[in-house]
All heavy atoms as an XYZ file, in Angstrom:
843
protein
N      45.122     72.299     52.216
C      45.003     70.916     51.798
C      46.409     70.309     51.684
O      47.382     71.001     51.380
C      44.339     70.810     50.427
C      42.881     71.110     50.409
S      42.196     70.129     49.134
C      40.621     69.873     49.789
N      46.461     69.016     51.851
C      47.758     68.330     51.774
C      48.106     67.781     50.458
O      49.212     67.321     50.247
C      47.740     67.163     52.807
O      46.752     66.245     52.394
C      47.449     67.629     54.190
N      47.217     67.820     49.541
C      47.491     67.274     48.249
C      47.197     65.795     48.098
O      47.551     65.162     47.137
N      46.510     65.221     49.118
C      46.185     63.802     49.091
C      44.960     63.603     48.223
O      43.924     64.281     48.398
C      45.964     63.314     50.499
C      45.421     61.872     50.563
C      46.247     60.838     50.290
C      44.081     61.633     50.905
C      45.817     59.543     50.332
C      43.600     60.342     50.920
C      44.458     59.295     50.651
O      43.999     58.008     50.687
N      45.043     62.700     47.285
C      43.896     62.416     46.421
C      43.615     60.910     46.504
O      44.380     60.101     46.008
C      44.238     62.814     44.999
C      43.059     62.596     44.028
O      41.967     62.194     44.496
O      43.253     62.813     42.829
N      42.500     60.525     47.156
C      42.202     59.096     47.327
C      41.927     58.400     46.004
O      41.904     57.168     45.933
C      40.984     59.061     48.233
C      40.402     60.420     48.166
C      41.516     61.368     47.784
N      41.750     59.140     44.948
C      41.467     58.532     43.639
C      42.744     58.095     42.958
O      42.708     57.331     41.977
C      40.762     59.579     42.750
C      39.454     60.080     43.291
C      38.366     58.994     43.217
O      38.347     58.238     42.260
O      37.583     58.941     44.166
N      43.892     58.549     43.418
C      45.169     58.232     42.791
C      45.628     56.859     43.242
O      45.639     56.518     44.394
C      46.257     59.258     43.190
O      45.814     60.524     42.886
C      47.564     58.966     42.514
N      46.003     56.016     42.271
C      46.501     54.703     42.612
C      48.040     54.702     42.377
O      48.505     55.274     41.420
C      45.902     53.645     41.658
C      44.445     53.417     41.912
C      43.881     52.290     41.047
O      44.664     51.421     40.648
O      42.684     52.318     40.819
N      48.701     54.039     43.300
C      50.146     53.904     43.170
C      50.513     52.458     43.005
O      49.869     51.573     43.553
C      50.839     54.492     44.400
C      50.717     55.972     44.512
C      51.513     56.537     45.664
O      52.505     55.925     46.029
O      51.099     57.573     46.156
N      51.521     52.216     42.212
C      51.996     50.833     42.024
C      53.436     50.778     42.473
O      54.257     51.558     42.059
C      51.849     50.470     40.557
C      52.233     49.053     40.275
C      52.052     48.721     38.786
O      51.322     49.413     38.089
O      52.700     47.756     38.350
N      53.769     49.786     43.270
C      55.126     49.588     43.741
C      55.664     48.337     43.017
O      55.076     47.274     43.081
C      55.189     49.402     45.260
C      56.625     49.073     45.689
C      54.653     50.624     45.952
N      56.769     48.508     42.348
C      57.409     47.394     41.633
C      58.670     47.009     42.433
O      59.523     47.859     42.683
C      57.770     47.776     40.205
C      56.494     48.133     39.431
C      58.525     46.621     39.532
C      56.804     48.661     38.046
N      58.712     45.773     42.826
C      59.857     45.314     43.615
C      60.460     44.100     42.903
O      59.917     43.021     42.939
C      59.419     44.924     45.020
O      60.461     44.407     45.751
N      61.558     44.318     42.279
C      62.268     43.251     41.564
C      63.718     43.263     41.986
O      64.306     44.323     42.204
C      62.151     43.388     40.083
C      60.777     43.165     39.536
C      60.752     43.300     38.008
O      61.796     43.109     37.386
O      59.657     43.558     37.462
N      64.320     42.068     42.042
C      65.739     41.959     42.321
C      66.425     41.485     41.019
O      66.064     40.439     40.477
C      65.995     40.948     43.450
O      65.258     41.368     44.583
C      67.475     40.871     43.781
N      67.349     42.287     40.565
C      68.018     41.930     39.311
C      69.199     40.985     39.505
O      69.610     40.351     38.547
C      68.528     43.212     38.636
C      67.399     44.088     38.119
O      66.291     43.535     37.905
O      67.608     45.280     37.941
N      69.688     40.902     40.719
C      70.845     40.042     40.942
C      70.622     39.104     42.081
O      69.855     39.397     42.986
C      72.076     40.900     41.206
C      71.930     41.862     42.322
C      73.111     42.831     42.421
O      74.101     42.609     41.816
N      72.952     43.859     43.196
N      71.256     37.936     41.968
C      71.142     36.960     43.054
C      72.032     37.362     44.205
O      73.113     37.869     44.005
C      71.570     35.569     42.547
C      70.539     34.911     41.698
C      70.978     33.464     41.395
O      71.561     32.827     42.272
O      70.664     33.041     40.283
N      71.589     37.057     45.410
C      72.409     37.304     46.585
C      73.194     36.038     46.845
O      72.665     34.958     46.938
C      71.488     37.634     47.801
C      72.351     37.820     49.034
C      70.701     38.874     47.513
N      74.487     36.193     46.928
C      75.398     35.048     47.142
C      75.861     35.035     48.573
O      76.038     36.092     49.186
C      76.608     35.123     46.228
C      76.284     34.998     44.764
C      77.552     35.083     43.940
C      77.215     34.997     42.463
N      78.431     35.095     41.628
N      76.065     33.837     49.107
C      76.644     33.712     50.434
C      78.098     34.186     50.386
O      78.799     33.916     49.369
C      76.609     32.221     50.886
C      75.197     31.684     51.139
C      74.591     32.273     52.385
O      75.325     32.491     53.374
O      73.365     32.540     52.361
N      78.569     34.842     51.426
C      79.995     35.248     51.383
C      80.910     34.037     51.488
O      80.533     33.026     52.078
C      80.100     36.121     52.632
C      79.029     35.668     53.550
C      77.911     35.210     52.639
N      82.076     34.105     50.857
C      83.034     33.019     50.976
C      83.462     32.819     52.409
O      83.532     33.765     53.180
C      84.202     33.401     50.086
C      84.067     34.858     49.922
C      82.640     35.220     50.105
N      83.749     31.589     52.767
C      84.166     31.256     54.134
C      85.653     30.949     54.139
O      86.229     30.526     53.140
C      83.357     30.065     54.622
C      81.866     30.267     54.662
S      81.373     31.620     55.736
C      81.498     30.876     57.320
N      86.250     31.164     55.302
C      87.676     30.981     55.502
C      87.898     30.156     56.768
O      87.288     30.388     57.777
C      88.409     32.361     55.658
C      88.396     33.124     54.387
C      87.266     33.874     53.977
C      89.523     33.143     53.549
C      87.266     34.558     52.787
C      89.514     33.870     52.374
C      88.381     34.562     52.006
O      88.376     35.260     50.815
N      88.821     29.185     56.653
C      89.267     28.407     57.814
C      90.368     29.204     58.538
O      91.241     29.749     57.918
C      89.912     27.110     57.360
C      88.974     26.043     56.929
C      89.762     24.725     56.691
N      88.957     23.880     55.884
C      89.067     23.707     54.581
N      89.967     24.329     53.917
N      88.237     22.916     53.913
N      90.279     29.217     59.870
C      91.339     29.811     60.676
C      92.146     28.609     61.226
O      91.607     27.671     61.821
C      90.781     30.651     61.848
C      91.908     31.131     62.716
C      89.995     31.828     61.268
N      93.439     28.655     60.989
C      94.327     27.561     61.358
C      95.330     28.005     62.401
O      95.760     29.178     62.421
C      95.103     27.071     60.119
C      94.328     26.674     58.898
C      95.223     26.449     57.713
C      93.532     25.422     59.194
N      95.725     27.074     63.242
C      96.842     27.290     64.156
C      97.928     26.368     63.674
O      97.690     25.269     63.181
C      96.489     26.906     65.603
C      95.526     27.819     66.333
C      95.320     27.320     67.750
C      96.064     29.230     66.378
N      99.211     26.838     63.809
C     100.366     26.092     63.370
C     101.265     25.692     64.552
O     101.509     26.546     65.423
C     101.179     26.902     62.338
C     100.355     27.267     61.145
N     100.326     26.478     60.027
C      99.530     28.326     60.905
C      99.506     27.057     59.138
N      99.013     28.156     59.657
N     101.728     24.491     64.559
C     102.533     24.012     65.645
C     103.908     24.681     65.662
O     104.445     25.066     64.611
C     102.769     22.488     65.521
C     103.357     21.871     66.732
O     103.069     22.283     67.860
N     104.250     20.881     66.553
N     104.445     24.879     66.862
C     105.839     25.329     67.027
C     106.382     24.665     68.250
O     105.706     23.930     68.963
C     105.918     26.873     67.142
C     105.174     27.407     68.358
O     105.602     27.100     69.483
O     104.188     28.179     68.206
N     107.667     24.830     68.472
C     108.353     24.139     69.583
C     108.327     24.899     70.898
O     108.907     24.432     71.907
C     109.789     23.818     69.200
C     109.902     22.804     68.087
O     108.968     22.020     67.914
O     110.901     22.892     67.341
N     107.656     26.050     70.956
C     107.733     26.890     72.153
C     106.382     27.146     72.846
O     106.318     27.314     74.046
C     108.386     28.238     71.788
C     109.762     28.038     71.183
C     109.976     28.098     69.842
C     110.861     27.773     72.023
C     111.240     27.899     69.310
C     112.115     27.552     71.510
C     112.301     27.620     70.137
O     113.541     27.420     69.588
N     105.344     27.253     72.070
C     104.038     27.564     72.626
C     103.506     26.357     73.428
O     103.479     25.248     72.913
C     103.019     27.946     71.527
O     103.561     28.986     70.729
C     101.684     28.395     72.119
N     103.080     26.616     74.663
C     102.626     25.515     75.500
C     101.221     25.031     75.088
O     100.419     25.794     74.591
C     102.568     25.944     76.980
O     101.593     26.991     77.165
C     103.941     26.418     77.458
N     100.995     23.766     75.369
C      99.682     23.180     75.083
C      98.611     23.875     75.912
O      97.492     24.085     75.414
C      99.704     21.668     75.354
C     100.586     20.905     74.445
S     100.538     19.158     74.875
C     101.586     18.453     73.639
N      98.925     24.191     77.134
C      97.947     24.847     78.008
C      97.513     26.203     77.465
O      96.329     26.560     77.504
C      98.521     25.024     79.418
C      98.786     23.724     80.165
C     100.108     23.037     79.756
O     100.923     23.629     79.036
O     100.288     21.884     80.182
N      98.491     26.958     76.889
C      98.146     28.263     76.340
C      97.268     28.107     75.111
O      96.298     28.842     74.950
C      99.415     29.029     75.954
C      99.116     30.309     75.213
C      98.593     31.384     75.898
C      99.330     30.401     73.857
C      98.291     32.555     75.203
C      99.036     31.557     73.164
C      98.509     32.655     73.849
N      97.525     27.108     74.290
C      96.728     26.886     73.077
C      95.294     26.574     73.473
O      94.336     27.069     72.870
C      97.351     25.788     72.172
C      96.417     25.479     71.015
C      98.715     26.211     71.661
N      95.133     25.721     74.450
C      93.763     25.366     74.942
C      93.064     26.625     75.473
O      91.905     26.882     75.117
C      93.832     24.255     76.016
C      92.484     24.111     76.674
C      94.303     22.950     75.386
N      93.772     27.395     76.279
C      93.210     28.650     76.805
C      92.804     29.611     75.686
O      91.703     30.184     75.695
C      94.229     29.332     77.700
C      93.761     30.646     78.278
C      94.840     31.378     79.053
O      95.856     30.771     79.412
O      94.661     32.570     79.276
N      93.633     29.751     74.675
C      93.392     30.616     73.540
C      92.163     30.160     72.759
O      91.327     30.943     72.388
C      94.638     30.614     72.636
C      94.578     31.437     71.369
C      95.890     32.225     71.234
C      94.365     30.576     70.187
N      92.061     28.840     72.534
C      90.930     28.294     71.790
C      89.603     28.517     72.545
O      88.565     28.800     71.929
C      91.124     26.809     71.507
C      92.169     26.469     70.456
C      92.626     25.050     70.518
C      91.637     26.820     69.065
N      89.653     28.447     73.842
C      88.462     28.658     74.646
C      88.091     30.138     74.648
O      86.929     30.505     74.535
C      88.671     28.136     76.069
C      88.784     26.623     76.126
S      89.268     25.973     77.761
C      87.827     26.449     78.728
N      89.090     31.001     74.757
C      88.861     32.415     74.864
C      88.449     33.075     73.510
O      87.466     33.800     73.458
C      90.087     33.115     75.449
C      89.967     34.593     75.570
N      89.184     35.193     76.499
C      90.499     35.613     74.822
C      89.232     36.513     76.373
N      90.048     36.766     75.345
N      89.220     32.836     72.485
C      88.992     33.503     71.190
C      87.954     32.810     70.361
O      87.157     33.468     69.677
C      90.332     33.655     70.432
C      91.255     34.596     71.204
C      90.093     34.175     69.010
C      92.629     34.728     70.595
N      87.965     31.481     70.395
C      87.099     30.709     69.481
C      85.876     30.093     70.212
O      85.102     29.328     69.618
C      87.890     29.632     68.765
C      88.939     30.214     67.892
C      90.264     30.352     68.331
C      88.649     30.621     66.593
C      91.250     30.889     67.541
C      89.628     31.164     65.790
C      90.922     31.293     66.250
N      85.745     30.382     71.503
C      84.609     29.912     72.293
C      84.412     28.393     72.261
O      83.304     27.890     72.161
C      83.322     30.597     71.843
C      83.354     32.093     72.041
O      83.743     32.585     73.090
N      82.971     32.830     71.006
N      85.530     27.696     72.329
C      85.469     26.221     72.326
C      85.372     25.706     73.751
O      85.844     26.309     74.714
C      86.764     25.648     71.714
C      86.993     26.094     70.258
C      85.945     25.616     69.308
C      86.254     26.017     67.883
N      85.156     25.744     66.972
N      84.759     24.537     73.890
C      84.682     23.873     75.213
C      86.066     23.376     75.525
O      86.916     23.269     74.622
C      83.683     22.746     75.161
O      84.136     21.713     74.292
N      86.301     23.002     76.757
C      87.593     22.452     77.182
C      87.916     21.194     76.318
O      89.047     21.024     75.841
C      87.598     22.098     78.654
C      88.891     21.429     79.191
C      90.073     22.351     78.979
C      88.704     21.063     80.637
N      86.930     20.321     76.116
C      87.161     19.090     75.390
C      87.504     19.404     73.926
O      88.425     18.785     73.337
C      85.909     18.201     75.463
C      85.600     17.687     76.847
C      84.937     18.722     77.741
O      84.371     19.703     77.243
O      84.997     18.553     78.965
N      86.747     20.308     73.282
C      87.013     20.603     71.880
C      88.315     21.336     71.700
O      89.090     21.087     70.784
C      85.841     21.452     71.301
C      85.907     21.561     69.799
C      84.700     22.249     69.204
O      83.834     22.712     69.943
O      84.656     22.296     67.969
N      88.647     22.243     72.643
C      89.917     22.943     72.590
C      91.065     21.988     72.714
O      92.083     22.110     72.000
C      89.971     24.040     73.669
N      90.932     21.016     73.605
C      91.988     19.994     73.816
C      92.174     19.170     72.535
O      93.276     18.883     72.097
C      91.651     19.109     74.993
O      91.537     19.925     76.190
C      92.748     18.086     75.225
N      91.056     18.784     71.905
C      91.114     17.991     70.665
C      91.827     18.765     69.574
O      92.702     18.236     68.872
C      89.706     17.618     70.237
C      89.672     16.752     68.979
C      88.251     16.510     68.504
N      87.508     17.696     68.215
C      87.683     18.498     67.136
N      88.616     18.198     66.235
N      86.939     19.564     66.956
N      91.494     20.049     69.399
C      92.133     20.883     68.342
C      93.623     21.042     68.669
O      94.485     20.939     67.794
C      91.429     22.244     68.220
C      90.011     22.032     67.723
C      92.224     23.185     67.322
C      89.116     23.292     67.817
N      93.940     21.290     69.932
C      95.327     21.480     70.352
C      96.150     20.233     70.044
O      97.251     20.304     69.516
C      95.427     21.796     71.852
C      96.810     21.916     72.385
S      97.541     20.340     72.915
C      96.441     19.803     74.191
N      95.600     19.058     70.332
C      96.292     17.807     70.028
C      96.461     17.590     68.534
O      97.510     17.063     68.092
C      95.564     16.614     70.689
C      95.640     16.541     72.198
C      94.742     15.445     72.746
C      97.099     16.314     72.647
N      95.486     18.017     67.770
C      95.598     17.919     66.326
C      96.722     18.820     65.813
O      97.527     18.442     64.942
C      94.270     18.317     65.685
C      94.175     17.885     64.240
O      94.604     16.805     63.892
N      93.615     18.720     63.410
N      96.827     20.031     66.362
C      97.932     20.938     66.028
C      99.271     20.305     66.390
O     100.200     20.304     65.593
C      97.762     22.322     66.734
C      98.985     23.215     66.540
C      96.501     23.033     66.224
N      99.331     19.785     67.583
C     100.553     19.146     68.067
C     101.007     17.959     67.225
O     102.190     17.822     66.895
C     100.380     18.740     69.524
C     101.573     18.116     70.153
N     102.712     18.834     70.399
C     101.805     16.849     70.572
C     103.587     18.044     70.991
N     103.072     16.814     71.070
N     100.078     17.113     66.874
C     100.397     15.879     66.160
C     100.564     16.088     64.623
O     101.405     15.422     64.024
C      99.322     14.838     66.406
C      99.292     14.344     67.840
C      98.178     13.345     68.063
N      98.138     12.950     69.428
C      97.017     12.679     70.096
N      95.852     12.729     69.487
N      97.075     12.288     71.362
N      99.759     16.934     64.047
C      99.724     17.059     62.603
C     100.321     18.370     62.058
O     100.404     18.551     60.865
C      98.270     16.951     62.101
C      97.654     15.629     62.488
O      98.275     14.590     62.418
N      96.412     15.644     62.921
N     100.697     19.247     62.953
C     101.330     20.499     62.502
C     100.383     21.672     62.345
O     100.780     22.816     62.426
N      99.105     21.381     62.050
C      98.098     22.445     61.930
C      96.753     21.904     62.510
O      96.532     20.702     62.602
C      97.830     22.926     60.512
O      97.411     21.786     59.740
C      99.031     23.567     59.899
N      95.908     22.869     62.860
C      94.560     22.494     63.314
C      93.588     23.609     62.947
O      93.920     24.782     62.951
N      92.374     23.193     62.626
C      91.320     24.131     62.223
C      90.585     24.586     63.484
O      90.067     23.765     64.240
C      90.333     23.485     61.235
C      89.212     24.451     60.884
C      91.049     23.014     60.001
N      90.556     25.912     63.677
C      89.863     26.497     64.794
C      88.388     26.789     64.520
O      87.568     26.851     65.425
C      90.515     27.819     65.230
S      92.237     27.628     65.582
N      88.050     27.028     63.233
C      86.691     27.317     62.862
C      86.656     27.915     61.454
O      87.686     28.166     60.839
N      85.435     28.078     60.952
C      85.232     28.689     59.614
C      84.371     29.944     59.779
O      83.358     29.941     60.458
C      84.540     27.700     58.687
C      85.454     26.543     58.332
S      84.858     25.464     57.007
C      83.260     25.901     56.645
N      84.865     31.021     59.134
C      84.211     32.319     59.328
C      84.260     33.122     58.019
O      85.025     32.759     57.108
C      84.985     33.126     60.418
C      85.159     32.375     61.687
C      86.321     31.653     61.932
C      84.179     32.398     62.664
C      86.493     30.951     63.102
C      84.348     31.705     63.845
C      85.493     30.970     64.070
O      85.643     30.296     65.231
N      83.508     34.199     57.965
C      83.597     35.110     56.835
C      84.997     35.769     56.901
O      85.663     35.718     57.936
C      82.544     36.197     56.866
O      82.664     36.922     58.104
C      81.142     35.597     56.784
N      85.364     36.419     55.833
C      86.740     36.998     55.725
C      87.059     37.917     56.890
O      88.109     37.772     57.549
C      86.901     37.730     54.400
C      88.278     38.340     54.231
C      89.322     37.558     53.737
C      88.551     39.646     54.597
C      90.597     38.040     53.578
C      89.815     40.171     54.474
C      90.820     39.365     53.983
O      92.101     39.872     53.857
N      86.173     38.874     57.190
C      86.485     39.874     58.193
C      86.568     39.225     59.596
O      87.447     39.610     60.373
C      85.374     40.951     58.219
C      85.398     41.840     56.985
C      84.701     41.239     55.788
O      84.024     40.173     55.909
O      84.793     41.827     54.712
N      85.701     38.297     59.880
C      85.727     37.614     61.186
C      87.014     36.779     61.305
O      87.681     36.805     62.316
C      84.467     36.761     61.420
C      84.586     35.978     62.697
C      83.203     37.659     61.447
N      87.346     36.039     60.239
C      88.555     35.222     60.266
C      89.783     36.086     60.428
O      90.682     35.753     61.238
C      88.643     34.380     58.958
N      89.830     37.197     59.729
C      90.981     38.119     59.840
C      91.142     38.658     61.271
O      92.233     38.681     61.817
C      90.791     39.256     58.851
C      91.916     40.200     58.717
C      91.637     41.281     57.697
O      90.572     41.888     57.698
O      92.561     41.523     56.879
N      90.009     38.988     61.868
C      90.025     39.483     63.236
C      90.514     38.430     64.221
O      91.307     38.696     65.096
C      88.619     39.986     63.627
O      88.240     41.032     62.739
C      88.609     40.451     65.078
N      90.037     37.183     64.047
C      90.449     36.111     64.927
C      91.958     35.794     64.804
O      92.626     35.549     65.800
C      89.599     34.869     64.668
C      88.125     35.089     64.981
C      87.562     34.005     65.760
C      86.080     34.245     66.026
N      85.783     34.460     67.435
N      92.473     35.828     63.573
C      93.917     35.612     63.356
C      94.690     36.716     64.106
O      95.688     36.411     64.813
C      94.262     35.628     61.857
C      95.764     35.726     61.659
C      93.709     34.318     61.206
N      94.259     37.956     63.984
C      94.921     39.051     64.689
C      94.847     38.896     66.193
O      95.798     39.197     66.931
C      94.354     40.419     64.243
C      94.749     40.801     62.864
C      96.270     40.904     62.708
O      96.934     41.457     63.591
O      96.778     40.421     61.669
N      93.699     38.437     66.680
C      93.538     38.248     68.109
C      94.499     37.147     68.651
O      95.055     37.280     69.717
C      92.072     37.850     68.462
C      91.086     39.003     68.268
S      89.378     38.491     68.415
C      89.269     38.164     70.198
N      94.643     36.078     67.840
C      95.566     35.020     68.203
C      96.998     35.601     68.303
O      97.709     35.369     69.306
C      95.556     33.861     67.184
C      96.708     32.908     67.387
C      94.231     33.097     67.276
N      97.398     36.310     67.284
C      98.762     36.869     67.281
C      98.973     37.855     68.466
O     100.038     37.845     69.102
C      99.042     37.567     65.957
C      99.179     36.597     64.837
N      98.915     36.958     63.519
C      99.471     35.278     64.815
C      99.113     35.874     62.749
N      99.422     34.858     63.503
N      97.972     38.653     68.761
C      98.085     39.613     69.863
C      98.193     38.911     71.204
O      99.083     39.241     72.021
C      96.855     40.566     69.850
C      96.969     41.652     70.912
C      98.123     42.596     70.738
O      98.462     42.921     69.615
N      98.725     43.037     71.809
N      97.332     37.920     71.420
C      97.334     37.198     72.679
C      98.657     36.424     72.863
O      99.242     36.388     73.915
C      96.154     36.238     72.751
C      95.909     35.616     74.111
S      94.319     34.756     74.111
C      94.448     33.904     75.679
N      99.148     35.821     71.764
C     100.392     35.046     71.821
C     101.556     36.011     72.097
O     102.463     35.689     72.915
C     100.627     34.304     70.518
N     101.571     37.137     71.457
C     102.643     38.147     71.643
C     102.646     38.622     73.105
O     103.734     38.748     73.731
C     102.451     39.318     70.705
C     103.510     40.343     70.771
C     103.267     41.466     69.770
C     104.326     42.540     69.858
N     104.088     43.641     68.939
N     101.464     38.897     73.668
C     101.419     39.382     75.060
C     101.970     38.351     76.028
O     102.495     38.732     77.065
C      99.945     39.662     75.424
C      99.389     40.928     74.768
C      97.914     41.093     74.984
O      97.280     40.265     75.690
O      97.344     42.082     74.443
N     101.839     37.045     75.683
C     102.348     35.997     76.565
C     103.723     35.513     76.198
O     104.257     34.631     76.835
C     101.396     34.768     76.514
C      99.995     35.090     76.988
C      99.897     35.130     78.526
N      98.542     35.153     78.927
C      97.784     34.042     79.129
N      98.305     32.870     79.004
N      96.548     34.157     79.480
N     104.314     36.120     75.111
C     105.675     35.766     74.750
C     105.791     34.474     73.947
O     106.865     33.860     73.942
N     104.714     34.087     73.248
C     104.763     32.856     72.432
C     104.787     33.232     70.921
O     104.154     34.186     70.531
C     103.534     31.959     72.686
C     103.516     31.386     74.074
C     102.551     31.713     74.976
C     104.470     30.482     74.454
C     102.494     31.186     76.244
C     104.464     29.891     75.725
C     103.475     30.273     76.629
N     105.492     32.398     70.148
C     105.555     32.702     68.675
C     104.436     32.008     67.878
O     104.589     31.738     66.704
C     106.928     32.124     68.296
C     107.041     30.927     69.194
C     106.425     31.375     70.510
N     103.298     31.706     68.495
C     102.246     30.967     67.856
C     101.780     31.649     66.559
O     101.577     32.857     66.534
C     101.042     30.818     68.793
C      99.855     30.011     68.280
C     100.274     28.545     68.027
C      98.710     30.056     69.250
N     101.673     30.883     65.527
C     101.276     31.385     64.189
C      99.857     30.929     63.873
O      99.526     29.760     64.093
C     102.264     30.912     63.136
C     101.937     31.402     61.738
C     102.937     30.878     60.726
C     102.548     31.303     59.309
N     103.400     30.688     58.317
N      99.077     31.833     63.336
C      97.729     31.549     62.891
C      97.558     32.106     61.484
O      98.094     33.172     61.166
C      96.699     32.205     63.844
O      95.390     31.934     63.391
N      96.872     31.354     60.603
C      96.617     31.808     59.260
C      95.151     31.499     58.922
O      94.454     30.841     59.672
C      97.513     31.067     58.230
O      97.288     29.673     58.344
C      98.986     31.397     58.464
N      94.747     32.030     57.757
C      93.417     31.727     57.260
C      93.528     31.293     55.810
O      94.424     31.719     55.079
C      92.483     32.929     57.411
C      92.993     34.215     56.807
S      92.027     35.629     57.316
C      90.981     35.829     55.906
N      92.605     30.379     55.415
C      92.570     29.924     54.013
C      91.163     29.833     53.561
O      90.260     29.467     54.283
C      93.311     28.567     53.862
C      92.630     27.405     54.537
C      93.374     26.100     54.380
O      94.562     26.147     54.042
O      92.765     25.049     54.573
N      90.947     30.199     52.297
C      89.606     30.175     51.704
C      89.137     28.722     51.560
O      89.932     27.854     51.183
C      89.627     30.878     50.363
C      88.245     31.155     49.811
C      88.369     32.047     48.599
C      86.958     32.439     48.103
N      87.023     33.318     46.917
N      87.898     28.490     51.920
C      87.343     27.120     51.835
C      86.968     26.807     50.388
O      86.478     27.648     49.643
C      86.097     27.010     52.704
C      85.473     25.647     52.583
C      86.475     27.280     54.144
């Protein structure tokens, strides 16, 4: 015998003691410099941040005119990865492009 008794009743209690919170979001920013080309910034925005040509151009012009531009908002780990990808791609091409993240 397997020990199964159809007379036995089981009760499952499912309660959540704590609320689930959304993770904090972070803006990824690009910072203007005098050496990184506009074409490279557009290419980078399309490649790393999946922006369309038009949106990448708009962000690049914002960086150029205002000193910084928002590339997107992500969770901490994703934002951190994107910042590192920007630095790696810029370094490979010989540009000093700076990217940072800030909590929203």
